[in-house]
C-alpha positions in Angstrom: 190.6 252.5 -116.1 191.0 251.6 -112.0 192.6 254.9 -110.3 196.0 254.2 -109.2 197.9 254.6 -105.6 201.2 254.2 -104.4 202.7 253.3 -101.3 206.3 253.6 -101.1 208.5 256.1 -103.8 211.8 255.4 -104.0 214.0 254.5 -107.2 211.6 251.7 -108.1 208.0 252.8 -107.0 208.3 256.4 -108.2 209.3 255.4 -112.0 206.4 252.5 -111.9 203.7 255.6 -111.2 205.7 257.4 -113.6 204.8 254.6 -116.1 201.4 254.3 -115.3 200.9 257.6 -115.8 202.3 257.6 -119.4 200.2 254.7 -120.2 197.0 256.6 -119.2 196.0 255.5 -115.5 195.3 258.1 -113.6 198.2 258.2 -110.3 195.8 259.5 -107.4 197.9 259.2 -104.7 201.2 258.7 -103.4 202.9 258.5 -99.7 206.1 258.1 -99.1 208.1 258.2 -95.2 209.9 260.6 -96.3 207.4 263.9 -97.2 209.4 265.6 -99.1 210.0 262.7 -101.6 206.2 262.5 -101.4 205.3 265.9 -102.8 207.8 266.6 -105.4 206.7 262.8 -107.5 202.8 264.2 -106.4 203.3 267.8 -107.8 204.9 266.4 -111.1 202.1 263.6 -112.0 199.3 265.8 -110.6 198.6 263.1 -107.7 198.0 263.8 -104.1 200.9 263.6 -101.9 199.6 261.7 -98.6 200.1 262.3 -95.1 198.3 258.9 -94.2 198.0 255.7 -95.2 194.2 255.6 -95.1 194.0 258.6 -97.8 196.0 256.5 -100.1 193.0 253.6 -99.8 190.4 256.3 -99.6 191.5 257.8 -103.3 192.6 254.8 -105.0 191.0 251.5 -106.6 194.5 249.3 -106.7 197.2 250.0 -104.7 200.7 249.9 -105.6 203.3 249.0 -102.3 207.0 248.7 -103.0 208.4 249.0 -99.8 211.8 248.0 -98.0 211.1 244.8 -95.9 209.1 242.9 -93.8 209.1 245.6 -91.1 207.7 248.5 -93.5 205.7 245.7 -94.7 204.0 245.2 -91.8 203.9 248.9 -90.9 201.5 249.8 -93.6 199.1 246.7 -93.1 198.9 247.2 -89.5 195.7 245.8 -88.1 195.3 249.0 -86.4 196.2 252.8 -86.4 196.9 254.1 -89.8 196.7 251.5 -92.1 196.1 250.4 -95.6 193.7 248.5 -94.4 190.9 250.9 -93.2 188.5 251.7 -95.9 189.7 248.5 -98.1 186.8 246.7 -98.7 186.7 245.5 -102.8 190.3 247.2 -103.1 193.3 245.5 -104.8 196.6 245.2 -103.3 200.2 244.8 -105.6 202.8 244.2 -103.4 206.1 244.6 -104.8 208.6 244.7 -101.9 210.9 241.6 -101.6 209.8 240.1 -98.4 209.6 236.8 -96.8 206.5 234.4 -98.3 205.0 234.5 -94.7 204.6 238.2 -94.6 203.0 237.8 -98.2 200.7 235.2 -96.5 199.8 237.3 -93.1 199.2 240.5 -95.7 196.8 238.4 -98.2 194.8 237.1 -94.8 194.6 240.9 -93.3 193.1 242.2 -96.7 190.5 239.8 -97.4 189.2 240.1 -93.8 188.9 243.8 -95.0 187.1 242.6 -98.1 190.4 243.3 -100.3 192.3 241.5 -102.7 196.8 241.0 -102.4 198.9 239.8 -104.7 202.3 239.3 -105.1 204.2 241.1 -107.7 207.9 240.6 -107.1 210.1 241.9 -109.8 213.4 241.0 -111.0 214.3 244.0 -113.1 215.6 247.5 -111.9 214.9 251.3 -112.4 214.9 251.4 -116.3 212.7 248.6 -117.0 210.1 250.1 -114.6 210.5 253.5 -116.2 210.0 251.6 -119.7 207.5 249.4 -118.2 209.4 246.4 -119.3 209.6 244.7 -115.8 209.9 240.6 -115.7 207.4 239.7 -113.1 206.5 237.1 -110.9 203.5 237.0 -109.3 201.6 234.9 -106.0 197.9 235.2 -104.7 194.4 234.1 -106.0 193.6 234.2 -109.7 190.9 236.2 -109.1 193.4 239.0 -107.9 195.6 237.9 -110.4 193.2 238.7 -113.2 191.9 241.6 -112.0 195.2 243.2 -111.8 196.6 242.1 -115.5 195.7 245.0 -117.3 198.1 246.8 -115.0 200.8 245.1 -115.0 200.8 244.5 -118.5 201.7 248.0 -118.6 204.5 247.6 -116.2 205.8 244.6 -117.7 207.4 242.6 -120.5 206.9 239.3 -119.1 205.0 238.2 -116.5 204.6 234.6 -114.8 202.0 233.6 -112.2 203.7 230.8 -109.9 200.6 230.2 -107.7 199.1 230.8 -104.2 200.4 233.7 -102.0 204.4 233.4 -101.1 205.0 231.0 -103.6 206.1 234.1 -105.7 208.5 235.6 -102.7 210.3 231.8 -102.9 211.3 232.0 -106.4 212.3 235.5 -105.9 214.2 234.7 -103.0 215.8 232.2 -105.0 216.5 234.6 -108.1 218.2 237.4 -105.8 220.4 234.8 -103.8 221.8 233.5 -107.1 222.2 236.9 -108.7 224.1 237.6 -105.7 226.1 234.8 -105.3 227.3 235.5 -109.4 227.9 239.3 -108.3 230.4 238.0 -105.4 232.0 235.5 -108.0 232.3 238.4 -110.7 233.7 240.4 -108.4 236.4 237.9 -107.1 237.0 236.8 -111.0 237.8 240.2 -112.0 240.1 241.5 -108.9 242.0 238.4 -109.2 242.2 238.9 -112.8 243.6 243.0 -111.9 246.3 241.7 -109.2 247.5 239.2 -111.6 248.3 242.1 -114.2 245.1 241.0 -116.7 243.5 243.7 -119.2 239.9 243.6 -117.5 238.8 244.8 -121.0 240.0 241.7 -122.1 239.0 239.4 -119.5 235.4 240.4 -119.4 235.5 239.5 -123.5 236.7 236.6 -122.4 234.3 235.6 -119.7 231.7 236.4 -121.7 232.2 233.7 -124.4 232.8 231.0 -122.3 231.4 229.0 -118.8 232.6 231.9 -117.2 229.3 234.3 -118.8 226.5 235.1 -117.0 223.9 238.1 -117.0 225.6 239.8 -114.3 228.8 240.4 -116.2 226.5 242.0 -118.8 224.8 244.5 -116.0 228.2 245.0 -113.5 231.5 243.7 -114.9 232.4 247.2 -116.6 231.0 248.6 -113.6 233.2 246.6 -111.4 236.5 248.1 -113.5 235.3 251.3 -113.8 234.0 251.7 -110.0 230.7 252.8 -111.1 228.9 251.5 -108.6 225.4 254.3 -108.8 222.9 252.6 -107.0 220.3 250.5 -109.1 220.1 247.1 -106.2 222.1 248.5 -103.1 224.4 245.9 -101.3 222.2 246.5 -98.4 219.2 245.1 -100.1 221.5 242.3 -101.5 222.3 241.5 -97.8 218.8 241.7 -97.1 217.0 239.2 -99.7 220.1 236.6 -99.4 219.2 236.7 -95.8 215.7 235.7 -96.7 216.8 232.6 -99.2 218.9 231.8 -96.1 216.0 231.6 -93.7 214.4 229.6 -96.2 217.1 227.4 -96.2 217.1 227.0 -92.7 213.7 226.0 -92.6 214.1 223.2 -95.2 217.2 221.7 -93.2 219.8 222.9 -96.1 223.0 224.1 -95.7 224.0 226.5 -98.6 227.5 227.8 -97.6 228.3 229.7 -101.3 224.9 231.8 -100.1 226.6 232.1 -96.7 229.8 233.3 -98.0 227.7 235.9 -100.3 225.7 236.9 -97.3 228.3 237.4 -95.3 230.5 239.7 -97.7 227.3 242.1 -98.7 226.9 242.4 -94.7 230.4 243.8 -94.3 230.0 246.4 -96.8 227.3 247.2 -94.9 229.3 247.5 -91.6 232.4 249.4 -93.3 229.9 252.1 -94.9 229.5 251.0 -98.1 225.8 249.4 -97.9 224.2 252.1 -100.0 226.4 251.7 -103.2 224.9 249.1 -106.1 225.5 245.7 -105.5 228.4 245.8 -107.7 230.4 247.5 -105.3 230.8 244.3 -103.5 234.0 244.5 -105.7 235.5 247.3 -103.9 236.3 244.4 -101.1 238.2 242.1 -103.4 240.4 244.3 -105.7 243.7 245.0 -104.0 244.2 248.5 -102.9 240.4 249.7 -103.7 238.9 249.8 -99.4 240.9 249.7 -96.4 238.7 246.4 -95.0 238.8 246.2 -91.0 239.0 242.7 -92.2 242.1 240.7 -93.0 242.8 237.9 -95.7 242.6 234.6 -94.4 244.8 232.4 -94.9 244.3 229.6 -97.6 
């Protein structure tokens, strides 16, 4: 079994590391921008808490990265200074962050230049699935990188789909999250209007589930919206970031997507009004009457 390193051990990364340890892998190194978080997880799973990115590459054969955005991805794969690319010959990078396709292509090219392999492993699941090893993964990169990563990925996922070359899985993931975010915002408006009309929301959710209003989001977020339970599994800030990636792809394709634009603006409002670290279900706080004092007035119909 190859030795595993992790860079980015927030909610997802930490639980993926725990899962691989439970599955029999040796997790030798962990790194996070928050050193206290890195030290805590390292002590728990018997890994080294690394102060430098290059140390992770030195200690591991396969490095899993789960960082927040394009800027963070470019930083850990910088062409100079402290970088995962230092001493990277023969290593495999499995990159799980939701970032732009262009960034995945750049990372693959930089890794290849150093004699390393890179694979994008886009995740369409949440924290519970990361811990249980039941993620749904969309993979992009060279077939040889996918074949090498497969034993590790099989311990992390219940289902995976190899999409094709680098960048392709990132495109699919952007569309998955764009549609999910639209559905989430739409559900919040339906339940918000139902509440304003005095309807029983439990009854309304049950009827939604048996009609064309049904969705995966209804199952995961509907009750939370009703009960104002927005413990974070996928933050509003990440929803805004991911919708933004999809809108950039739409612009490059010369398409205007009004629903995606409106949804992006709702999640940007959450950030602007201090709600960005709530779960994406927290968009309901903007639509339920009397819940949140918004700085934005209600527009006329």
